[in-house]
C-alpha positions as CSV (number, residue, x, y, z in Angstrom):
1,X,47.9,-48.6,-56.1
2,X,47.6,-46.3,-53.2
3,X,45.0,-44.2,-55.0
4,X,42.6,-47.1,-54.5
5,X,42.8,-47.1,-50.7
6,X,39.8,-45.8,-48.7
7,X,37.6,-45.5,-51.8
8,X,34.5,-47.1,-50.3
9,X,32.4,-44.0,-50.7
10,X,33.4,-43.3,-54.3
11,X,30.8,-44.0,-57.0
12,X,31.7,-47.0,-59.2
13,X,31.6,-44.7,-62.2
14,X,34.5,-42.6,-60.8
15,X,36.5,-45.6,-59.8
16,X,36.3,-47.3,-63.1
17,X,37.0,-44.0,-64.9
18,X,40.3,-43.7,-63.0
19,X,41.3,-47.3,-63.8
20,X,39.4,-49.4,-66.4
21,X,41.0,-52.6,-65.1
22,X,38.7,-52.2,-62.1
23,X,35.7,-53.1,-64.4
24,X,37.4,-56.4,-65.1
25,X,38.1,-57.0,-61.4
26,X,34.4,-56.3,-60.6
27,X,33.4,-58.8,-63.3
28,X,35.7,-61.3,-61.7
29,X,33.6,-61.0,-58.6
30,X,30.4,-61.3,-60.6
31,X,29.6,-57.6,-60.7
32,X,28.7,-55.8,-63.9
33,X,30.1,-52.3,-63.3
34,X,27.7,-50.6,-65.8
35,X,24.7,-51.7,-63.6
36,X,26.0,-49.8,-60.6
37,X,27.8,-46.7,-62.0
38,X,26.0,-44.3,-59.6
39,X,26.4,-46.6,-56.5
40,X,29.3,-46.3,-54.1
41,X,31.8,-49.1,-53.9
42,X,30.6,-49.8,-50.3
43,X,27.0,-50.2,-51.5
44,X,27.9,-52.6,-54.2
45,X,30.2,-54.6,-51.8
46,X,27.4,-54.8,-49.2
47,X,25.0,-56.1,-51.9
48,X,27.4,-58.8,-53.0
49,X,28.8,-59.5,-49.5
50,X,32.3,-58.6,-50.5
51,X,34.9,-56.5,-48.6
52,X,36.2,-53.5,-50.5
53,X,39.7,-54.5,-49.5
54,X,39.2,-57.8,-51.5
55,X,38.5,-55.8,-54.6
56,X,41.5,-53.5,-54.2
57,X,43.8,-56.4,-53.3
58,X,42.7,-58.1,-56.5
59,X,43.2,-55.0,-58.5
60,X,46.8,-54.7,-57.2
61,X,47.4,-58.3,-58.0
62,X,46.3,-57.8,-61.6
63,X,48.5,-54.7,-61.9
64,X,51.5,-56.8,-60.8
65,X,51.0,-59.5,-63.4
66,X,53.7,-59.6,-66.0
67,X,53.7,-61.5,-69.3
68,X,57.0,-63.1,-70.3
69,X,58.8,-61.5,-73.3
70,X,59.1,-63.4,-76.5
71,X,62.9,-63.7,-76.0
72,X,62.3,-65.4,-72.6
73,X,59.7,-67.8,-74.1
74,X,62.2,-68.7,-76.9
75,X,64.7,-70.0,-74.3
76,X,62.2,-72.5,-72.9
77,X,61.6,-75.9,-74.4
78,X,58.5,-76.4,-76.6
79,X,56.4,-78.1,-73.9
80,X,56.7,-74.9,-71.7
81,X,55.6,-72.8,-74.6
82,X,52.6,-75.0,-75.3
83,X,51.7,-74.9,-71.6
84,X,51.9,-71.0,-71.6
85,X,49.7,-70.8,-74.7
86,X,47.1,-73.2,-73.2
87,X,47.0,-71.0,-70.1
88,X,46.4,-67.9,-72.3
89,X,43.6,-69.8,-74.2
90,X,42.0,-70.6,-70.8
91,X,42.2,-67.0,-69.7
92,X,40.7,-65.8,-73.0
93,X,37.8,-68.2,-72.8
94,X,37.1,-68.1,-69.1
95,X,37.8,-64.4,-68.3
96,X,38.2,-62.0,-71.2
97,X,35.5,-63.2,-73.6
98,X,32.8,-63.5,-70.9
99,X,33.8,-60.0,-69.7
100,X,33.5,-58.5,-73.2
101,X,30.3,-60.5,-74.0
102,X,28.7,-59.3,-70.7
103,X,29.4,-55.6,-71.7
104,X,28.3,-56.0,-75.3
105,X,25.0,-57.6,-74.2
106,X,24.3,-55.5,-71.1
107,X,25.5,-51.9,-71.6
108,X,22.6,-49.5,-72.0
109,X,23.1,-45.9,-73.1
110,X,20.7,-43.1,-74.0
111,X,22.4,-41.8,-77.2
112,X,21.1,-43.3,-80.5
113,X,24.5,-43.4,-82.1
114,X,26.0,-45.6,-79.4
115,X,22.9,-47.8,-79.3
116,X,23.3,-48.4,-83.1
117,X,26.9,-49.6,-82.5
118,X,25.9,-51.8,-79.6
119,X,23.1,-53.3,-81.6
120,X,25.6,-54.3,-84.4
121,X,28.1,-55.5,-81.8
122,X,25.4,-57.8,-80.3
123,X,25.2,-59.5,-83.7
124,X,28.9,-59.4,-84.6
125,X,30.6,-60.2,-81.4
126,X,29.0,-63.6,-80.6
127,X,30.0,-64.7,-84.1
128,X,33.5,-63.7,-83.4
129,X,33.5,-65.6,-80.1
130,X,32.2,-68.7,-81.8
131,X,34.9,-68.6,-84.5
132,X,37.6,-67.8,-81.9
133,X,36.7,-70.7,-79.6
134,X,36.5,-73.1,-82.7
135,X,40.0,-71.9,-83.6
136,X,41.3,-72.6,-80.1
137,X,39.8,-76.1,-80.0
138,X,41.2,-76.9,-83.5
139,X,44.6,-75.6,-82.5
140,X,44.8,-77.6,-79.3
141,X,43.4,-80.8,-80.9
142,X,45.6,-80.6,-84.0
143,X,48.8,-78.6,-83.4
144,X,49.3,-79.2,-79.7
145,X,48.4,-82.9,-80.1
146,X,50.9,-83.1,-83.0
147,X,53.6,-81.7,-80.8
148,X,52.8,-84.1,-78.0
149,X,52.9,-87.0,-80.6
150,X,56.3,-85.8,-81.9
151,X,57.7,-85.8,-78.3
152,X,56.4,-89.4,-77.9
153,X,58.1,-90.4,-81.1
154,X,61.3,-88.8,-79.9
155,X,61.0,-90.9,-76.8
156,X,60.7,-94.1,-78.8
157,X,57.1,-94.8,-77.7
158,X,56.1,-96.3,-81.1
159,X,57.5,-99.0,-83.4
160,X,59.7,-97.6,-86.3
161,X,57.2,-98.4,-89.1
162,X,54.3,-96.8,-87.2
163,X,56.5,-93.8,-86.4
164,X,57.2,-93.2,-90.1
165,X,53.4,-93.4,-90.9
166,X,52.6,-90.9,-88.1
167,X,55.2,-88.5,-89.4
168,X,53.7,-88.5,-92.9
169,X,50.3,-87.4,-91.6
170,X,49.5,-83.8,-90.7
171,X,53.0,-82.4,-90.9
172,X,53.6,-79.2,-88.9
173,X,54.2,-77.3,-92.1
174,X,50.7,-78.0,-93.3
175,X,49.2,-76.9,-90.0
176,X,51.3,-73.7,-90.2
177,X,49.8,-72.8,-93.6
178,X,46.3,-73.3,-92.3
179,X,47.0,-71.2,-89.2
180,X,44.6,-68.2,-88.9
181,X,45.7,-64.7,-87.8
182,X,43.1,-63.4,-85.3
183,X,43.9,-59.8,-86.1
184,X,41.9,-60.2,-89.3
185,X,39.0,-61.7,-87.4
186,X,38.5,-58.4,-85.5
187,X,38.7,-56.3,-88.6
188,X,34.9,-55.9,-88.7
189,X,34.8,-54.8,-85.0
190,X,37.6,-52.3,-85.7
191,X,35.6,-50.8,-88.6
192,X,32.4,-50.7,-86.7
193,X,34.0,-48.9,-83.8
194,X,36.0,-46.6,-86.1
195,X,39.3,-48.0,-84.7
196,X,37.9,-47.8,-81.2
197,X,37.5,-44.0,-81.4
198,X,35.2,-42.2,-78.9
199,X,34.9,-38.5,-78.1
200,X,35.9,-37.3,-74.7
201,X,32.3,-37.0,-73.5
202,X,31.4,-40.6,-74.3
203,X,29.7,-42.6,-71.6
204,X,32.2,-44.4,-69.2
205,X,30.7,-47.8,-70.1
206,X,31.4,-47.3,-73.8
207,X,35.0,-46.1,-73.0
208,X,35.6,-49.2,-71.0
209,X,34.1,-51.4,-73.7
210,X,36.2,-49.9,-76.5
211,X,39.3,-50.0,-74.4
212,X,38.9,-53.6,-73.5
213,X,38.1,-54.6,-77.1
214,X,41.2,-52.8,-78.3
215,X,43.3,-54.4,-75.6
216,X,41.9,-57.9,-76.4
217,X,42.9,-57.3,-80.1
218,X,46.4,-56.4,-79.0
219,X,46.6,-59.5,-76.9
220,X,45.5,-61.6,-79.9
221,X,48.1,-60.1,-82.1
222,X,50.9,-60.8,-79.6
223,X,49.5,-64.3,-79.1
224,X,49.5,-65.0,-82.9
225,X,53.1,-63.7,-83.1
226,X,54.2,-66.1,-80.4
227,X,52.7,-68.9,-82.3
228,X,54.0,-67.9,-85.7
229,X,57.5,-66.8,-84.6
230,X,58.2,-69.3,-81.8
231,X,55.9,-72.2,-81.6
232,X,55.7,-73.2,-85.3
233,X,59.5,-72.9,-85.8
234,X,60.2,-75.0,-82.7
235,X,57.6,-77.6,-83.8
236,X,59.1,-77.8,-87.4
237,X,62.6,-78.2,-85.9
238,X,61.3,-81.0,-83.5
239,X,59.7,-82.7,-86.4
240,X,62.9,-82.6,-88.5
241,X,64.9,-84.0,-85.6
242,X,62.5,-86.8,-85.0
243,X,62.4,-87.8,-88.7
244,X,66.2,-87.7,-88.8
245,X,66.4,-89.9,-85.7
246,X,63.9,-92.5,-87.0
247,X,65.6,-92.7,-90.5
248,X,68.9,-93.3,-88.8
249,X,67.5,-96.1,-86.7
250,X,65.9,-97.7,-89.8
251,X,69.3,-97.5,-91.6
252,X,71.1,-99.1,-88.7
253,X,68.6,-102.0,-88.4
């Protein structure tokens, strides 16, 4: 990231235009980039008592982050997969959604067409966030807890009769059928933004907003695929193995 060395005098607008990720890094430090587009990086850092080097170091750290491939996740046991998904949930709720919400509620532009879109987004996006967080809580309280319970059953932590009763309630297959696909939940936002299309002369703040909304949607699609293609099959297999083990024990008693 050498291009981000010695950029203290550059306006925030230019820095963010060169790399949209810098907007998220600024948010991480409590700075809304769209409020300081005309200010230099040094001016903003002085205001928030941050060294420019801290920002560039964080940007480089973000650039080096690498998500594991699905094939790599498949090779890990189910508890590792659950831990990974929990970390992603935490990142979505604590970093990405607040960043997006901050832009949706705070960006101000002069053009009426963009103001109309922003006005609609200020109604639509909070509803999406509410539904999304509800889904995460439901998933962690039902599916992740079910997997934890299955592992406890596998480790003989319950009497046989109680184990059978537990297995009959909330099977993984039923949870799988009820699982939502978040791509559909962003359909309204896609339509409102015309598939995140903006002309070349659009304000930088709108470009960053659309880019981050689209990027978040891509992350949700990948996240849902990992759950559907890896987590649920592993959970179903675990449930079958536990049931087979318990039935064998009952026969042998």
